[in-house]
Rosetta silent file (secondary structure, phi, psi, omega in degrees, C-alpha in Angstrom):
SEQUENCE: MEISVALVIVSVAIVLVCWWTWRTLMWIWFKPKMLEGYLRRQGLSGTPYTPLIGDLKKNFSMTMEARSKPIKLTDDVSTRVLPYPVKMLNTHGRTFFTWLGTTPTINIMDPEKIKEVFNNVYDFQKPHTFPLANVIASGLVAYDGNKWAKHQRIINPAFHLEKIKV
SCORE:     score description
SCORE:     0.000 S_00000001
   1 L     0.000  121.173 -171.870   -0.034    0.061   -0.077 S_00000001
   2 L  -105.068  147.996  177.712    1.681    3.027   -1.140 S_00000001
   3 L  -103.835  124.769 -174.192    1.040    6.550    0.209 S_00000001
   4 L   -72.981  158.143  176.250    0.746    9.088   -2.503 S_00000001
   5 H   -64.855  -34.656 -177.034    2.611   12.458   -2.266 S_00000001
   6 H   -68.706  -36.643  176.076   -0.714   14.230   -2.814 S_00000001
   7 H   -61.161  -43.345 -178.055   -2.190   12.478    0.323 S_00000001
   8 H   -63.098  -46.041  178.264    0.616   13.480    2.401 S_00000001
   9 H   -56.434  -47.339  177.175    0.558   17.037    1.217 S_00000001
  10 H   -63.551  -36.822  176.667   -3.289   17.249    1.861 S_00000001
  11 H   -66.438  -39.010 -174.596   -2.825   15.751    5.322 S_00000001
  12 H   -68.120  -44.784  176.839   -0.044   18.183    6.244 S_00000001
  13 H   -52.372  -46.654 -178.212   -2.219   20.996    4.886 S_00000001
  14 H   -67.681  -36.909  175.408   -5.260   19.942    6.962 S_00000001
  15 H   -64.213  -47.080  170.959   -3.097   19.680   10.088 S_00000001
  16 H   -56.273  -44.047 -177.657   -1.629   23.246    9.480 S_00000001
  17 H   -64.700  -45.235 -179.910   -5.057   24.606    8.984 S_00000001
  18 H   -64.007  -38.403  179.115   -6.408   22.957   12.043 S_00000001
  19 H   -68.587  -49.906  175.604   -3.403   24.248   14.057 S_00000001
  20 H   -58.586  -39.879 -174.209   -3.737   27.786   12.708 S_00000001
  21 H   -72.839  -40.021 -179.206   -7.510   27.898   13.362 S_00000001
  22 H   -63.372  -46.655  179.710   -6.929   26.640   16.978 S_00000001
  23 H   -56.838  -46.273 -175.650   -4.219   29.253   17.624 S_00000001
  24 H   -62.423  -41.433  179.825   -6.421   31.942   16.138 S_00000001
  25 H   -69.057  -36.138  174.573   -9.373   30.897   18.317 S_00000001
  26 H   -62.959  -44.365  179.803   -7.121   30.832   21.402 S_00000001
  27 H   -63.939  -50.987 -174.760   -5.914   34.363   20.644 S_00000001
  28 H   -80.785  -39.340 -170.982   -9.246   35.898   19.706 S_00000001
  29 H  -123.159  -43.619 -168.355  -11.683   34.137   22.071 S_00000001
  30 H   -73.739  -49.672 -175.038  -10.546   31.494   24.515 S_00000001
  31 H   -67.594  -43.825 -179.642   -7.558   33.289   26.286 S_00000001
  32 H   -66.249  -38.929 -179.291   -9.389   36.639   26.733 S_00000001
  33 H   -67.621  -24.916  177.173  -12.504   34.955   28.104 S_00000001
  34 H   -77.240  -43.777  178.307  -10.330   32.835   30.441 S_00000001
  35 H   -61.001  -37.693 -177.160   -8.600   36.079   31.624 S_00000001
  36 H   -69.322  -38.699  177.891  -11.971   37.877   32.117 S_00000001
  37 H   -58.394  -45.787 -179.930  -13.066   34.838   34.259 S_00000001
  38 H   -67.656  -42.176  176.424   -9.993   35.170   36.451 S_00000001
  39 H   -60.525  -43.181  175.331  -10.432   38.831   36.883 S_00000001
  40 H   -67.494  -35.033 -178.883  -14.016   38.528   37.884 S_00000001
  41 H   -69.212  -19.682  176.990  -13.390   35.702   40.250 S_00000001
  42 L   -90.170    6.138  171.238  -10.792   37.987   42.005 S_00000001
  43 L    95.744    7.200  174.439  -13.507   40.592   42.556 S_00000001
  44 L   -83.878  144.521  175.024  -12.812   43.004   39.646 S_00000001
  45 E  -115.552  161.586 -178.525  -15.590   44.362   37.605 S_00000001
  46 E   175.859 -169.100 -174.057  -15.464   45.707   33.992 S_00000001
  47 L   -84.505  156.714  176.860  -16.917   45.435   30.608 S_00000001
  48 L   -77.247  155.987 -175.213  -17.394   42.138   28.932 S_00000001
  49 L   -70.302  125.721  171.971  -14.899   41.047   26.271 S_00000001
  50 L  -103.076  114.554  179.264  -15.670   42.120   22.619 S_00000001
  51 L   -36.889  132.141 -179.358  -13.742   40.046   20.152 S_00000001
  52 L    58.329  -50.797 -172.105  -10.598   41.731   18.680 S_00000001
  53 L   -92.011  -18.466 -178.622  -11.508   45.308   19.322 S_00000001
  54 E    54.466 -125.487 -174.832  -12.379   45.120   23.031 S_00000001
  55 L  -106.356   17.267 -178.580  -13.410   48.685   24.295 S_00000001
  56 H   -63.280  -43.323 -177.926  -11.303   50.574   21.718 S_00000001
  57 H   -60.389  -53.116 -165.341  -14.447   51.502   19.602 S_00000001
  58 H   -65.914  -46.744  178.451  -16.410   52.721   22.644 S_00000001
  59 H   -51.924  -48.027 -175.749  -13.303   54.650   23.983 S_00000001
  60 H   -66.660  -44.624 -175.408  -12.608   56.271   20.586 S_00000001
  61 H   -65.093  -41.111 -177.707  -16.332   57.230   19.973 S_00000001
  62 H   -70.591  -35.612 -175.474  -16.591   58.788   23.513 S_00000001
  63 H   -67.143  -42.042 -175.201  -13.217   60.714   23.163 S_00000001
  64 H   -70.276  -36.510  177.163  -14.487   62.168   19.748 S_00000001
  65 H   -68.953  -37.115 -173.688  -17.904   63.066   21.070 S_00000001
  66 H   -67.557  -37.263 -173.985  -16.282   64.743   24.167 S_00000001
  67 H   -71.976  -27.424 -176.635  -13.838   66.638   21.914 S_00000001
  68 H   -78.355  -19.712 -175.327  -16.667   67.900   19.580 S_00000001
  69 L   -94.765  150.694  170.818  -18.401   69.866   22.390 S_00000001
  70 L   -70.876  151.872  177.442  -17.085   73.216   23.717 S_00000001
  71 L  -122.322  149.235  171.205  -15.808   73.338   27.281 S_00000001
  72 L  -100.507  161.684 -177.198  -15.843   76.191   29.756 S_00000001
  73 L   -68.216  -19.377 -177.398  -13.098   76.938   32.039 S_00000001
  74 L   -88.165   -9.664 -175.265  -15.184   75.932   35.062 S_00000001
  75 L   -74.693  157.473  170.653  -16.088   72.404   33.614 S_00000001
  76 L   -68.560  121.723 -172.407  -14.419   69.272   34.656 S_00000001
  77 L   -77.126  -28.733 -170.463  -11.465   68.642   32.384 S_00000001
  78 H   -70.155  -28.224  175.665  -11.225   64.988   33.040 S_00000001
  79 H   -74.043  -12.585  175.740  -14.556   64.136   31.355 S_00000001
  80 H   -93.462  -40.096 -177.867  -13.121   65.837   28.128 S_00000001
  81 H   -78.255  -49.517 -176.258   -9.659   64.267   28.264 S_00000001
  82 L  -127.921   67.518 -174.648  -10.502   60.716   29.430 S_00000001
  83 H   -67.928  -32.933 -178.931  -14.244   60.333   29.064 S_00000001
  84 H   -74.029  -50.302  169.868  -14.199   56.492   28.936 S_00000001
  85 H   -61.908  -30.162  177.051  -12.131   55.880   32.062 S_00000001
  86 H   -65.782  -44.752 -179.630  -14.205   58.481   33.929 S_00000001
  87 H   -62.714  -41.992  179.386  -17.382   56.610   32.883 S_00000001
  88 H   -59.568  -47.603 -179.336  -15.784   53.383   33.917 S_00000001
  89 H   -59.448  -38.270  179.410  -14.735   54.834   37.296 S_00000001
  90 H   -67.366  -44.511 -172.507  -18.397   56.028   37.803 S_00000001
  91 H   -92.860  -32.240 -167.525  -19.970   52.662   36.956 S_00000001
  92 H  -112.971    0.744 -178.787  -17.437   50.037   38.127 S_00000001
  93 L    84.230 -167.660 -164.372  -15.709   51.793   41.126 S_00000001
  94 L   -84.725   -9.977  173.946  -12.063   52.588   41.778 S_00000001
  95 E  -132.095  118.449 -175.307  -10.576   49.285   40.550 S_00000001
  96 E  -153.538  169.073  174.950  -11.849   47.935   37.246 S_00000001
  97 E  -125.611  149.321  179.548  -10.642   46.488   33.944 S_00000001
  98 E  -126.917  174.442  179.459  -11.093   47.454   30.336 S_00000001
  99 E  -121.391  131.631  167.102  -10.063   45.717   27.096 S_00000001
 100 E  -109.377   97.007  178.912   -7.417   47.071   24.645 S_00000001
 101 L    73.137 -126.444  177.326   -7.981   44.658   21.942 S_00000001
 102 L   -97.437    6.473 -178.573   -7.456   41.202   23.375 S_00000001
 103 E  -107.653  125.026  174.565   -5.590   42.358   26.360 S_00000001
 104 E   -70.672  137.452 -179.214   -7.284   43.307   29.649 S_00000001
 105 E  -121.525  117.316 -174.066   -6.029   46.474   31.272 S_00000001
 106 E   -90.801  125.529  176.715   -6.516   46.784   35.066 S_00000001
 107 E  -107.770  126.326 -175.782   -7.051   50.441   36.272 S_00000001
 108 E  -122.695  120.429  177.421   -6.319   50.966   40.011 S_00000001
 109 L  -122.196   12.821  175.195   -7.284   54.290   41.533 S_00000001
 110 L   -96.283  121.941 -175.818   -7.263   53.233   45.156 S_00000001
 111 H   -48.802  -48.385 -178.157   -4.096   54.677   46.919 S_00000001
 112 H   -64.041  -37.456 -178.693   -3.483   51.677   49.111 S_00000001
 113 H   -78.478  -29.741 -179.866   -3.621   49.188   46.240 S_00000001
 114 H   -66.025  -39.733  176.587   -1.346   51.403   44.124 S_00000001
 115 H   -62.073  -41.800  178.056    1.145   51.450   47.021 S_00000001
 116 H   -64.157  -34.159  178.612    1.017   47.634   47.211 S_00000001
 117 H   -66.805  -48.492 -176.352    1.658   47.404   43.487 S_00000001
 118 H   -74.746  -22.314  175.476    4.625   49.654   43.645 S_00000001
 119 H   -78.241  -33.284  178.159    6.045   47.977   46.795 S_00000001
 120 L   -99.362   79.850 -175.348    5.821   44.449   45.377 S_00000001
 121 L   -70.039  -23.821 -176.008    8.061   44.818   42.396 S_00000001
 122 L   -91.122  -19.360  179.770    8.562   41.046   41.857 S_00000001
 123 L   -88.104  -30.980 -176.278    4.838   40.220   42.067 S_00000001
 124 L  -120.701  100.711  176.929    3.504   42.756   39.675 S_00000001
 125 L   -82.116  143.334  174.206    5.847   42.933   36.516 S_00000001
 126 L   -76.069  145.230  178.976    5.591   45.815   34.013 S_00000001
 127 L   -82.141  144.786  172.018    4.559   44.812   30.517 S_00000001
 128 L  -106.550   87.839 -169.922    7.226   45.214   27.900 S_00000001
 129 L   -98.299  -38.560 -178.865    5.438   46.384   24.840 S_00000001
 130 L  -106.917  118.265 -173.605    7.829   48.868   23.266 S_00000001
 131 L   -71.706  -24.574  178.815   11.372   47.642   22.655 S_00000001
 132 L   -89.195    5.146  175.838   12.883   51.031   22.366 S_00000001
 133 H   -57.918  -38.960 -179.884   11.490   52.120   25.843 S_00000001
 134 H   -66.317  -33.775  178.711   14.759   51.217   27.595 S_00000001
 135 H   -81.823  -39.935 -176.155   16.693   53.484   25.199 S_00000001
 136 H   -80.423  -44.675 -174.772   14.243   56.331   25.124 S_00000001
 137 L  -120.214   72.158  172.311   12.888   56.435   28.734 S_00000001
 138 L   -85.085   83.563  177.351   15.627   54.957   30.918 S_00000001
 139 L  -149.225 -168.537 -176.609   14.250   56.046   34.271 S_00000001
 140 L   -59.232  -33.020 -179.252   12.350   54.931   37.243 S_00000001
 141 L   -68.647  -34.622  179.325    9.182   54.469   35.255 S_00000001
 142 L   -80.009  -24.298 -173.765   10.921   52.100   32.846 S_00000001
 143 L   -72.703  154.270 -172.995   12.693   50.063   35.382 S_00000001
 144 L  -148.843  144.964  175.846   11.699   46.747   36.690 S_00000001
 145 L    70.025 -135.540 -176.145   12.725   44.167   39.392 S_00000001
 146 H   -57.451  -40.185  178.328   16.055   44.753   41.090 S_00000001
 147 H   -60.141  -46.537  171.965   16.692   47.987   39.227 S_00000001
 148 H   -56.896  -46.424  179.047   13.416   49.290   40.375 S_00000001
 149 H   -62.473  -42.412  177.907   14.003   48.300   44.044 S_00000001
 150 H   -63.597  -44.940 -178.983   17.462   49.967   44.015 S_00000001
 151 H   -74.389  -21.504 -178.972   16.178   53.199   42.632 S_00000001
 152 H   -77.762  -32.331  174.841   13.151   53.210   44.836 S_00000001
 153 H   -68.010  -35.111  174.678   15.437   53.083   47.926 S_00000001
 154 H   -64.243  -43.165 -176.618   17.414   55.959   46.664 S_00000001
 155 H   -92.185   -5.330 -170.609   14.502   58.305   46.105 S_00000001
 156 H   -62.894  -33.342  177.648   12.262   57.056   48.979 S_00000001
 157 H   -67.137  -18.816  177.111   13.556   59.755   51.506 S_00000001
 158 H   -73.814   -6.030  173.030   12.360   62.456   49.220 S_00000001
 159 H   -99.606    0.635  179.752    8.810   61.383   50.124 S_00000001
 160 L  -118.370   99.296 -178.181    9.348   61.456   53.848 S_00000001
 161 H   -57.413  -29.960 -175.371    9.732   65.095   54.992 S_00000001
 162 H   -71.053  -28.830 -176.011   10.802   64.244   58.417 S_00000001
 163 H   -89.155  -10.625  177.809   13.896   62.211   57.202 S_00000001
 164 L   -81.534  127.434 -178.140   15.206   65.162   55.051 S_00000001
 165 L   -77.831  132.562  178.963   18.013   67.162   56.677 S_00000001
 166 L   -90.791    0.000    0.000   17.641   70.943   56.467 S_00000001
């Protein structure tokens, strides 16, 4: 019984198409829904996942709508500059998540939780999305891990007035 070349090529093509379809479904649907479930089980609230675009369309439309209206000097600037995060803050509280495409973004506005994130540098790693960030912005904001801990110890006395010598 001979196996023809055409049968092998068709079999390999079917396997590749199945593999590519599975990877695409994992990227577009299964992984974001799994992450959404994890975040909700941890007590965070936010918008449900929308495939591929997330909350980008809502964010963009609200920003364009806010910028199309005139603003007075006495008006709240935050609703014009960041209308979507302000709406999310009002609806979901001080800690919520939104979707940037297929990636959830957690927004923390509680000072105690922010302090916990900044003090636990090994538990909360910063995302490395822009490869030139280390070249362009090499400072405390771009540091991570040991480098962050070292520079945090260096600048920490600047935030405690009683420790500064006159």
